[in-house]
C-alpha positions in Angstrom: 74.7 88.0 86.3 72.0 89.8 84.8 71.3 91.7 88.0 75.0 92.6 87.7 74.8 94.0 84.2 71.7 95.7 84.7 73.4 97.7 87.4 76.4 98.4 84.9 73.7 99.6 82.3 72.1 101.6 85.0 75.4 103.3 86.3 77.8 103.6 83.3 80.1 106.2 85.7 80.1 103.2 88.4 81.1 100.6 85.9 84.0 102.8 84.5 85.2 103.4 87.6 85.1 99.9 88.8 86.9 99.0 85.4 90.0 101.3 86.8 89.7 99.7 90.3 89.4 95.8 88.6 92.6 96.4 86.4 94.7 97.5 89.5 93.3 94.8 92.1 94.1 92.4 89.3 97.3 93.4 88.6 98.9 94.3 92.1 99.9 90.7 92.6 102.4 90.8 89.5 104.7 93.1 91.1 107.7 92.2 93.1 108.5 95.6 95.0 106.4 96.0 97.7 106.0 99.8 97.2 104.8 99.1 93.6 102.5 96.5 94.9 100.8 98.9 97.9 101.2 101.7 95.2 99.1 99.6 92.6 96.5 98.6 95.6 96.0 102.3 96.0 94.6 102.6 92.3 92.3 99.6 93.1 90.9 101.4 96.4 90.2 104.6 95.0 88.6 103.7 91.7 86.3 101.6 94.1 85.6 104.4 96.3 84.0 106.0 93.2 82.6 102.9 92.2 80.8 101.8 95.6 79.9 105.4 96.0 77.4 105.3 92.9 76.2 102.2 94.0 75.3 103.4 97.7 77.6 101.1 99.5 78.9 103.4 101.8 80.6 100.9 104.1 83.1 99.7 101.0 83.3 103.5 100.6 84.6 104.4 103.9 86.7 101.0 103.9 88.2 101.7 100.6 88.9 105.1 101.4 91.0 104.6 104.7 92.5 101.9 103.0 94.1 104.3 100.8 95.2 106.6 103.4 96.9 103.3 105.3 98.0 102.3 102.1 100.2 105.4 101.6 101.6 105.3 105.2 102.1 101.8 104.6 104.8 102.5 101.7 106.9 104.3 104.5 106.7 102.2 107.1 109.9 100.0 106.1 112.2 103.4 105.6 110.1 105.2 108.8 108.8 102.8 111.2 107.7 105.3 113.7 104.7 105.6 110.9 103.7 102.7 112.5 101.2 104.6 115.0 99.8 106.9 112.4 98.8 103.4 111.2 97.4 101.8 114.2 95.4 105.5 114.8 93.6 104.9 112.0 92.4 101.4 112.9 89.8 102.7 115.5 88.6 105.1 112.4 87.9 101.7 110.2 85.7 100.6 112.9 83.7 103.3 113.6 83.3 104.2 109.6 82.0 100.6 109.8 79.3 101.4 112.4 78.4 104.8 111.1 77.2 103.2 107.8 76.2 99.9 108.7 74.4 98.1 106.0 74.4 94.7 107.5 76.0 91.9 105.5 77.8 93.7 102.9 79.2 96.1 105.8 80.5 93.0 107.7 81.9 91.7 104.8 83.7 95.1 103.9 85.3 95.2 107.2 86.4 91.5 107.6 88.0 92.1 104.2 89.6 95.5 105.4 90.8 94.2 108.5 92.6 91.4 107.1 94.3 93.8 104.3 95.1 96.4 106.9 97.1 93.7 108.9 98.8 92.6 105.7 99.8 96.0 104.7 101.7 96.8 107.9 103.9 93.4 107.0 107.7 94.2 105.9 107.8 90.2 104.5 106.6 90.0 101.2 105.0 86.6 101.3 103.1 87.5 104.5 102.0 90.6 102.6 100.7 88.6 100.1 99.0 85.8 102.2 96.9 88.6 104.3 96.0 90.5 101.0 95.0 87.3 99.4 93.0 86.1 102.4 90.9 89.6 102.1 89.7 88.9 98.8 86.9 86.0 99.5 85.0 88.2 101.4 85.1 91.2 98.6 84.1 88.4 96.2 80.8 87.3 98.6 80.3 91.3 99.4 80.5 92.0 95.5 77.7 89.2 95.0 75.7 90.3 97.4 75.5 94.1 96.1 75.8 93.0 92.5 78.9 94.8 91.3 80.3 92.9 88.3 83.4 95.1 88.2 84.5 93.6 91.7 83.7 90.4 91.2 85.8 90.3 88.1 88.5 92.0 89.9 88.4 89.8 92.9 88.4 86.1 91.0 91.5 87.6 88.9 93.4 88.9 92.0 92.9 85.7 93.4 94.2 83.6 90.7 97.4 86.0 89.7 98.1 86.2 93.6 98.1 82.5 94.0 100.3 82.3 91.0 102.8 84.6 91.9 102.4 83.1 95.8 103.5 79.7 94.4 106.0 80.9 92.2 108.0 82.7 95.1 111.3 80.9 95.9 110.6 81.1 99.7 107.1 78.9 99.3 108.8 76.7 96.9 111.1 75.9 99.3 109.0 75.5 102.1 106.8 73.1 100.1 109.9 70.7 99.2 111.0 71.0 102.9 107.0 69.6 103.8 107.1 67.1 101.0 110.7 65.6 101.9 109.8 64.0 105.0 107.1 62.3 103.4 109.4 60.9 100.6 111.8 59.5 102.9 109.2 57.5 104.9 108.1 56.0 101.6 111.6 54.9 100.7 112.0 53.3 104.0 109.0 51.4 103.4 109.8 50.7 99.7 110.4 46.8 99.0 113.4 46.3 96.6 112.4 43.7 94.0 115.8 42.3 93.8 116.3 41.5 97.4 112.8 41.0 98.0 112.0 36.8 98.9 110.1 34.8 96.4 106.5 33.7 97.4 106.8 30.4 96.3 110.0 29.6 97.8 108.6 30.5 101.1 105.9 28.5 101.0 107.7 25.7 100.1 110.2 26.3 102.8 107.4 26.2 105.2 105.6 22.9 103.8 109.0 21.2 104.3 109.1 22.4 108.0 
């Protein structure tokens, strides 16, 4: 934590850009419209482009920059499905950018996170979109711990908390959870003994003695 605070003090502009990205990353799950979620996510990408550039984390810069372009394309995918090819065309660019800016573990983590969110933004289904974007967040969390980004770490934790809450509040997820629990309840009901009809243990023992 002291190292992260020192990084913020030494790079105040990076800290400010990171705070903007943090707000966007923490709040995107709170929106219900796909376009609003993705639009807010662009603010996160652009804020962290500046943040990571000033910290010298060039793979993270490339990933966030390309993700912002992908997100703009993804917003229009539902209306114009042919844009999917433009989206696909950016995927090799992501791989090439990660190789060109490779910095070891931070690069691997940011590439993994970007791959998951890239697949997520292609989804027209809101639930699948949320799940895949959230699945990328733990990788960014470890990345930000490694590079000492406090705004990034806080943003990741807030995003996971708000994203998980909104996901669990979704009617589709609630219905799926109820359907998953119902067989267990039915099985428990079949094995439950009704006290009114259960044989008395003392009577059973007496009958056995008489026999």
